[in-house]
C-alpha positions as CSV (number, residue, x, y, z in Angstrom):
1,M,132.6,185.4,-9.3
2,S,131.6,188.7,-10.9
3,A,130.6,191.8,-8.9
4,S,127.0,191.6,-10.1
5,A,126.7,187.9,-9.2
6,T,128.2,188.7,-5.7
7,T,125.7,191.5,-5.2
8,A,122.8,189.3,-6.3
9,S,124.0,186.5,-4.0
10,A,124.3,188.9,-1.0
11,A,120.8,190.3,-1.8
12,S,119.3,186.8,-1.9
13,H,120.3,186.2,1.7
14,K,118.2,189.1,2.9
15,G,114.5,188.8,3.7
16,P,112.0,190.4,1.4
17,I,111.4,193.3,3.8
18,L,115.2,194.1,3.9
19,R,115.5,193.8,0.2
20,A,112.6,196.2,-0.3
21,L,114.0,198.6,2.2
22,S,117.4,198.6,0.5
23,R,115.8,199.3,-2.9
24,F,113.8,202.2,-1.3
25,V,116.9,203.8,0.2
26,M,118.5,203.7,-3.2
27,N,115.6,205.7,-4.6
28,H,116.7,209.3,-4.0
29,V,113.5,210.9,-5.1
30,A,111.5,208.7,-2.6
31,V,113.9,209.4,0.2
32,T,113.6,213.2,-0.5
33,G,109.8,212.9,-0.4
34,L,110.1,211.0,2.9
35,V,112.3,213.7,4.4
36,I,109.9,216.5,3.3
37,L,107.0,214.6,4.6
38,L,108.7,214.0,8.0
39,I,109.4,217.8,8.2
40,I,105.8,218.6,7.5
41,L,104.6,216.1,10.1
42,L,107.0,217.5,12.7
43,A,105.9,221.1,12.0
44,V,102.1,220.4,12.2
45,L,102.4,218.3,15.3
46,T,104.7,220.6,17.3
47,Y,103.6,224.1,16.1
48,P,102.0,225.1,19.5
49,L,105.4,224.7,21.1
50,W,107.2,227.2,18.8
51,W,104.4,229.5,17.5
52,T,102.7,232.1,19.6
53,Y,99.4,232.4,17.8
54,S,96.5,229.9,17.9
55,P,94.4,229.1,14.8
56,N,91.3,231.1,15.8
57,Q,93.0,233.9,17.7
58,I,91.8,237.2,16.2
59,D,94.1,240.3,15.9
60,L,91.9,243.2,15.0
61,R,94.9,245.4,14.4
62,A,96.2,243.1,11.6
63,L,93.3,242.5,9.3
64,N,94.6,241.2,5.9
65,K,98.1,242.0,7.0
66,G,100.9,240.7,4.7
67,P,103.7,238.5,5.8
68,G,106.0,240.1,8.3
69,A,107.9,239.7,11.5
70,S,104.9,239.3,13.7
71,H,102.9,237.2,11.3
72,W,105.3,235.2,9.1
73,F,102.6,234.2,6.6
74,G,100.3,237.1,7.1
75,T,96.7,237.2,8.4
76,D,93.3,236.6,6.9
77,G,90.3,239.0,6.6
78,V,89.4,238.7,10.3
79,G,92.9,238.9,11.6
80,R,93.7,235.2,12.2
81,D,97.3,234.1,11.7
82,I,97.7,232.2,8.4
83,L,100.7,230.1,9.7
84,A,98.8,228.9,12.8
85,R,95.8,228.0,10.6
86,L,98.0,226.3,8.1
87,M,99.6,224.1,10.8
88,Q,96.2,223.3,12.3
89,G,94.8,222.7,8.8
90,G,97.6,220.2,8.2
91,R,96.7,218.4,11.4
92,I,93.1,218.1,10.3
93,S,93.8,217.2,6.7
94,L,96.3,214.5,7.6
95,L,94.1,213.2,10.4
96,V,91.1,212.8,8.1
97,A,93.3,211.2,5.4
98,V,95.0,208.7,7.7
99,I,91.9,207.5,9.5
100,S,89.8,207.3,6.3
101,V,92.5,205.3,4.5
102,A,92.8,203.0,7.5
103,I,89.0,202.3,7.4
104,S,89.0,201.8,3.6
105,M,92.0,199.4,4.0
106,A,90.1,197.4,6.5
107,I,87.0,197.2,4.3
108,G,88.9,196.5,1.1
109,F,91.1,193.8,2.6
110,L,88.2,192.0,4.3
111,V,86.0,192.2,1.2
112,G,88.8,191.0,-1.1
113,A,89.9,188.2,1.3
114,V,86.4,186.9,2.0
115,S,85.7,186.9,-1.8
116,S,88.8,184.9,-2.5
117,F,88.5,182.4,0.3
118,G,84.7,182.1,0.4
119,G,84.1,179.9,-2.6
120,R,82.6,180.4,-6.0
121,I,79.1,181.7,-4.9
122,V,80.5,184.1,-2.3
123,D,83.2,185.3,-4.8
124,G,80.6,185.9,-7.5
125,T,78.2,187.8,-5.2
126,V,80.8,190.0,-3.6
127,M,82.5,190.9,-6.8
128,R,79.2,191.9,-8.4
129,L,78.7,194.3,-5.5
130,V,82.2,195.6,-5.9
131,D,81.6,196.1,-9.6
132,L,78.5,198.0,-8.8
133,A,80.4,200.3,-6.4
134,M,83.1,200.9,-9.0
135,T,80.6,201.8,-11.8
136,L,79.1,204.6,-9.8
137,P,80.4,208.0,-11.0
138,P,82.9,208.9,-8.2
139,V,82.3,212.7,-8.3
140,I,78.5,212.3,-8.1
141,F,78.8,209.5,-5.5
142,L,81.1,211.7,-3.4
143,L,78.8,214.7,-3.5
144,V,75.7,212.6,-2.7
145,L,77.4,211.0,0.3
146,A,78.7,214.3,1.5
147,S,75.3,215.9,1.3
148,I,73.8,213.0,3.2
149,A,76.5,212.6,5.9
150,G,76.8,216.4,6.5
151,T,79.8,218.4,7.4
152,G,82.5,217.8,10.0
153,I,85.5,215.7,10.6
154,L,83.7,212.3,11.2
155,P,81.3,212.7,8.2
156,T,84.2,213.6,6.0
157,I,86.2,210.5,7.1
158,L,83.1,208.4,6.5
159,V,82.6,209.7,3.0
160,I,86.2,209.3,1.9
161,S,86.6,205.8,3.4
162,L,83.4,204.6,1.6
163,L,84.7,205.9,-1.7
164,S,88.1,204.3,-1.6
165,W,87.9,200.6,-0.8
166,P,86.7,198.9,-4.1
167,V,90.0,199.1,-5.9
168,L,91.9,197.6,-3.0
169,S,89.4,194.7,-2.6
170,R,90.1,193.7,-6.2
171,M,93.9,193.9,-5.7
172,V,93.6,191.7,-2.5
173,R,91.3,189.2,-4.2
174,A,93.8,188.8,-7.2
175,R,96.7,188.1,-4.8
176,L,94.8,185.7,-2.6
177,L,93.2,183.8,-5.5
178,E,96.7,182.7,-6.3
179,L,97.6,182.1,-2.7
180,R,94.7,179.8,-1.9
181,E,96.1,177.2,-4.3
182,R,99.4,177.0,-2.4
183,D,100.1,173.8,-0.5
184,F,100.3,175.4,2.9
185,V,96.8,177.0,2.5
186,I,95.3,173.8,1.2
187,A,96.9,171.9,4.2
188,A,95.5,174.5,6.6
189,R,92.0,174.1,5.2
190,G,92.4,170.3,5.3
191,M,93.1,170.6,9.1
192,G,89.9,172.6,9.6
193,A,91.3,176.1,9.7
194,G,88.4,178.7,9.8
195,M,88.0,181.8,7.7
196,A,89.6,184.0,10.4
197,H,92.7,181.9,10.5
198,L,93.0,181.9,6.7
199,L,92.5,185.7,6.6
200,F,94.9,186.8,9.3
201,R,97.4,183.9,9.4
202,H,97.9,183.5,5.7
203,G,96.1,186.3,3.8
204,L,97.2,189.4,5.7
205,P,101.0,188.6,5.7
206,N,101.0,188.0,2.0
207,C,99.2,191.3,1.3
208,I,101.4,193.6,3.3
209,D,103.2,195.0,0.2
210,I,99.8,195.8,-1.5
211,L,98.5,197.4,1.7
212,V,101.6,199.5,2.3
213,V,101.7,200.9,-1.2
214,Y,98.0,201.4,-1.4
215,A,97.9,203.2,2.0
216,T,100.7,205.6,1.0
217,L,99.3,206.5,-2.3
218,Q,95.7,206.7,-1.0
219,V,96.6,209.1,1.8
220,A,97.6,211.7,-0.9
221,N,94.3,211.1,-2.7
222,A,92.4,211.4,0.6
223,I,94.0,214.7,1.3
224,L,92.9,216.0,-2.1
225,L,89.4,214.7,-1.6
226,E,89.1,216.4,1.8
227,A,90.4,219.6,0.3
228,G,87.9,219.4,-2.5
229,L,85.0,218.7,-0.2
230,S,86.0,221.5,2.2
231,F,86.5,223.9,-0.8
232,L,82.9,223.1,-1.8
233,G,81.7,223.6,1.7
234,L,80.9,219.9,2.3
235,G,83.9,218.9,4.3
236,I,85.4,220.6,7.4
237,P,83.3,223.6,8.3
238,P,84.7,226.9,9.6
239,P,86.0,228.1,12.0
240,E,88.0,224.8,12.1
241,A,90.9,225.1,9.8
242,S,91.7,222.7,6.9
243,W,93.7,223.4,3.8
244,G,90.5,223.0,1.7
245,N,88.4,225.5,3.6
246,M,91.3,228.0,3.8
247,L,91.3,227.9,0.0
248,N,87.5,228.3,0.0
249,A,87.8,231.4,2.2
250,A,90.3,232.9,-0.1
251,R,88.5,232.3,-3.4
252,S,87.1,235.8,-3.9
253,T,88.6,237.9,-6.7
254,I,89.7,240.6,-4.3
255,V,91.6,238.1,-2.1
256,I,93.2,236.4,-5.1
257,E,94.4,239.7,-6.5
258,Q,95.3,241.7,-3.4
259,Y,96.0,239.2,-0.6
260,A,97.7,236.4,-2.4
261,W,99.3,235.0,0.8
262,Q,95.9,233.8,2.0
263,W,95.6,231.2,-0.8
264,M,99.2,230.8,-1.8
265,F,100.5,229.2,1.4
266,P,97.7,226.6,1.9
267,G,97.8,225.8,-1.8
268,A,101.6,225.3,-1.7
269,A,101.3,223.2,1.4
270,L,98.7,221.0,-0.3
271,V,100.8,220.6,-3.4
272,I,104.1,219.9,-1.6
273,T,102.5,217.4,0.8
274,V,100.7,215.4,-1.9
275,L,103.9,215.4,-4.1
276,A,106.0,214.1,-1.2
277,I,103.5,211.4,-0.4
278,N,103.3,210.4,-4.0
279,F,107.1,210.2,-4.2
280,V,107.2,207.9,-1.2
281,G,104.4,205.8,-2.6
282,D,106.1,205.4,-5.9
283,G,109.3,204.4,-4.1
284,L,107.5,201.8,-2.0
285,R,105.8,200.4,-5.1
286,D,109.1,200.0,-6.9
287,A,110.7,198.6,-3.7
288,F,108.1,195.9,-3.2
289,D,108.1,195.0,-6.9
290,P,109.6,191.4,-7.0
291,R,110.8,192.0,-10.5
292,S,113.3,194.5,-9.1
293,D,115.5,191.6,-8.0
294,L,115.9,190.6,-11.6
295,Q,117.2,193.9,-12.8
């Protein structure tokens, strides 16, 4: 038996999750992204243990002070430590992203699953509503929702979660339309299984790969949406820190030219975090691709 055949035979004895994990570990870019993401998460969650300044602590002797021994990343125009605000901003940005994605996942899965298992009339009605939601211009829809909901953490979570679910609902519906014709689903229906049983006993386990990949990639998109809203003054309001409103506070020409550290560090944190999440998401998408076993 050839080496490739032996490898394929060994892989076939693994479950789908283990095969996906093996493919993910072999993706060096995805693993690098995961390591970077874990370092960022560890830093933003533990910074009060190793950093002496708090995000809103004002040092009047260090207004617009550049990076140095006492303030590693410098200070802003009112003497607040940039590193402390960067860490707290990471907490807020990641919190908003994770919760909004969890809500949008729940909405998207339920809408797509009910549409696929609910019959022709339910499917047609639900999908027309999804089509309507997807035809709305996303930027205008985002700004209208933000202006209605107001500013703050909870309104920002609400706005992002309501914008993100339609694509997932279509992906779930496509998967479950094929699944509902399988013998075990038909048998479950024949024995009187209700909608809840079909959704969570059969639908959810068969959509795990879609949900994992969607969640990973959508977290990066949600971070960018929160940063954009906060930059426009419609997201997280000051004095609470987020990467978006830190960039908003540093957008004046004087700050851009003379105090570059006030926008450079939050901008770099935003770019690095989004890239790391995208690397992980791309790795998970490739790992869960069933065609990978044929290569």
